[in-house]
N, C-alpha and C positions, 0 to 999 in steps of 0.2 A: 504494500500500500504506500502511496505517495501523497503528500499534501502539496497542492499546487494552486496558483492563482487560476481562477475559473476563466474559461474562454467561452465565446458564444456557442461553441459546439457542445459545451456542458449543459447549456440551458434546458434542453428537453429532459435530461435526467433530473435536473433540479426541479423542474416542473412536476415530474412524476412524484417526487418526494413530497413537495408542497401539497399537491392535490390529494395525495393519500391522507396527509394530516388534516386537511380541510374536511374531507369526507368521513373520516373514521375516528378523529380524536378531538380533544378540546385544547390541543396545543396551539392551534390557530383559530381565532374566534371569527373566522369567515364562514359563510354558508355555501357559497358557490365556488366550484372549481375554477381555476384561472385558465385562460387560454395561452397558447404558446406566444401569441403576439403580446399579450399583457406581460408575460414573464420576460420577454425580450426587452420591452420598454424598461422594466425594473432593472434588468442587467445593464442596459445602456446608460441609464441614469447613474448607476453605481460607478461605471467606468468613467463617465464624464466628470463626476465629482471626486474621483480619486478614492472612493471607498472600496476597500478590499472585499473580494468574495473568494473564499478558499474552498476547494473541494478536496475530498479524500477520494482517490481513485485507485482502482485495481483492475487490471485487464480491460482497460477502456470503459469501465463502469463506474459511475459516481456512487460512492457509498454514503456520502453525507456532504453537507456544506455548512459554512458559517460566514456571517457577515454582520455588519452593524449599520445603523442609520441614525438620523437625528432623533433625539428623545422628544423634543418639541421644536417648533419652528421659530420661536422668538430668539433673537440674537443672543441674549444672555445665556441660553442653553447650549451655545456652540461647542462647549467643551464636555458635554454630556452626551453619551451615545447609548442607544438601546440595541442589544445584539439579538441575533437569531442563530440558532444552531439546530440542525435537523439531520437525523440519521435515517437511512433507508430502513424500512421495516424488517428486512431480512438480514441486516448487518449490525443490529444492536448488540450491546454487551461485549464488543470486541476491542474497546478502547479507542474507537474512532472519534468519539466526541472529545475525549481528552487530547487526542492528536490535533484536532481542529482548534480547540480553545486556546492552546498555547500561542500559535502564531497570530490569532485574532487579538488576543490581549497585547502581544508585542506590537502589532500594527497600530492599535489604538494609542498606545504609549508613544510610538514613533511619530504618530500624526498629531501629537500634542493634546490628546484628550485627557481629561482629568478624572472622569468616573464613567463606569459602565453599568447600565441598568439591565436587569432581566425581569420581564413580565411573565409570570408563570401561573398557569391554572393551579389553584391551591390543592386540587386532588392529585396533581402530578408529583407525588412524593419523590420519585426517582430523579426528576429534574431538579427539585429543590436540593436533594442530597448531592447531586452532581455539582451544582454551583457552589455549595458549601465547601467542597474539596478544593476549590480555587480561591477561597477566601471571601466569596460573596456572603453578605449578611442580609437577613430579612430586615427591611426598613418600613414595611407597611403592607396592609391588606385592605382591599376594597371588597366588601361583601356584595354579592349579587351584582357584580359589575358587568357580567355577560350573560347571555341566554342562548343556549345551544342544546340540541337534542332534547328539547322539552324540559330543560331544567336550568335553574339559575346557577351561575358559576362565580366563585370567589377568585379574585386575582391577587397574587402575591407579588410584591416588588422586592427584588434583591439588588444589592449594590456592591460593587467592587471599586474601591478607590485605586486609581491607577498610579 
């Protein structure tokens, strides 16, 4: 397995991972699967703004990806980022998330970011534990912030000072 900067050719595999999470999990609070055109716009915006997108790949297959983006759009938040890290459903538990998180944190630091935020569904205990291993600390919970699969979802915010 190799961790590399994503290329446009990786976007269809990234889309498959994203759409699986949208359709079957509460890790993404969207209802509708994304199109390839929408995901390409997402990727192009990352490229134009210098935001890294890392992929873990093996045998030309994307096993997971990680990136970050603006936490909020107001200028005072420019040093705070919210990250995303997703692993293919068939590749979990193999250390891929850890392999992706390290360069993501390093890139955020190198890009002058001050803090990284994770927004995690409160029921996703494994993601909370994963983030704790990197020093993220829970800094807040919003009860019933989302509604998906006919139930209310609590959102946990975790923070890592970079």
